[in-house]
C-alpha positions in Angstrom: 69.3 -74.0 7.5 71.3 -71.9 5.2 73.2 -71.8 1.9 76.2 -69.5 2.5 79.6 -68.6 1.2 79.8 -70.5 -2.1 81.7 -67.9 -4.2 81.6 -69.8 -7.4 77.9 -70.8 -7.6 76.2 -69.1 -10.6 72.8 -70.8 -10.6 70.8 -72.1 -7.6 67.5 -73.9 -7.5 65.9 -74.5 -4.1 62.6 -76.5 -3.9 60.4 -77.6 -1.0 62.8 -76.6 1.7 60.8 -75.1 4.6 63.8 -75.2 7.0 65.8 -72.9 4.7 66.2 -69.4 6.3 69.3 -67.8 4.7 70.9 -67.5 1.3 74.1 -65.4 1.7 77.5 -64.8 0.2 76.9 -66.2 -3.3 78.9 -63.4 -5.1 78.7 -64.9 -8.6 75.1 -66.0 -8.4 73.2 -65.0 -11.6 70.0 -67.1 -11.4 68.1 -68.1 -8.3 64.9 -70.1 -8.2 63.1 -70.4 -4.8 60.0 -72.7 -5.0 57.9 -73.4 -1.9 60.5 -72.3 0.7 58.3 -70.0 2.8 60.8 -69.3 5.6 63.7 -67.7 3.7 64.2 -64.5 5.6 67.7 -63.4 4.4 68.9 -63.1 0.8 72.0 -60.9 0.8 75.5 -60.6 -0.7 74.3 -61.7 -4.2 75.5 -58.7 -6.2 75.6 -60.4 -9.6 71.9 -61.6 -9.3 70.2 -61.2 -12.7 67.2 -63.4 -12.5 65.0 -64.3 -9.4 62.1 -66.6 -9.6 59.8 -67.1 -6.6 56.9 -69.5 -6.4 54.7 -70.2 -3.4 50.9 -70.5 -3.4 50.8 -70.0 0.3 52.8 -66.7 0.4 50.5 -63.9 1.6 53.2 -61.2 1.5 56.4 -60.7 -0.5 59.6 -61.6 1.4 61.1 -58.8 3.3 64.5 -59.3 1.6 63.2 -58.2 -1.8 64.0 -54.4 -1.4 67.6 -55.3 -0.6 68.3 -57.3 -3.9 68.5 -55.9 -7.3 67.9 -58.5 -10.0 67.2 -57.3 -13.6 64.3 -59.7 -13.8 61.7 -61.1 -11.3 59.4 -63.9 -12.0 56.7 -64.4 -9.3 54.1 -67.1 -9.1 51.6 -66.4 -6.3 48.0 -66.8 -5.1 45.1 -64.5 -5.9 45.4 -62.4 -2.7 49.0 -61.5 -3.2 48.4 -61.0 -7.0 45.7 -58.6 -6.2 47.8 -56.5 -3.8 50.5 -56.3 -6.5 48.1 -55.0 -9.1 48.0 -51.6 -7.5 51.2 -49.6 -7.8 52.0 -47.8 -4.6 50.8 -50.6 -2.4 53.3 -51.8 0.3 53.7 -55.1 -1.6 54.3 -53.3 -4.9 56.9 -51.1 -3.3 59.0 -54.1 -2.3 59.6 -54.8 -6.1 59.1 -51.5 -7.8 62.9 -51.0 -8.1 63.2 -54.2 -10.2 63.2 -53.5 -13.9 61.2 -56.4 -15.4 58.4 -58.3 -13.7 56.5 -61.4 -14.7 53.7 -61.9 -12.1 51.6 -65.1 -12.6 48.5 -66.2 -10.7 48.8 -69.8 -9.5 
């Protein structure tokens, strides 16, 4: 499943959607919340993205699409294992988000 090519969408909330794999072509999207959607592999063509919120207690690694997006603010809610790997700058997980200006990382 995918959410693609809705040029006027500015805010999108996606909850409990395990079949969702792609979010693409939302050129005016400013705010995106992805909660418990573990199979999203592609997030692209979202140049106006300002705020990204991710929540998934089962997530063991950050999504591979994160280095390709550039929100001003990232809010991440994750389990203890992922939280621990993000606490050491320079780790492979930290490097996926190090380019994002502001982070709020919360242990679930």
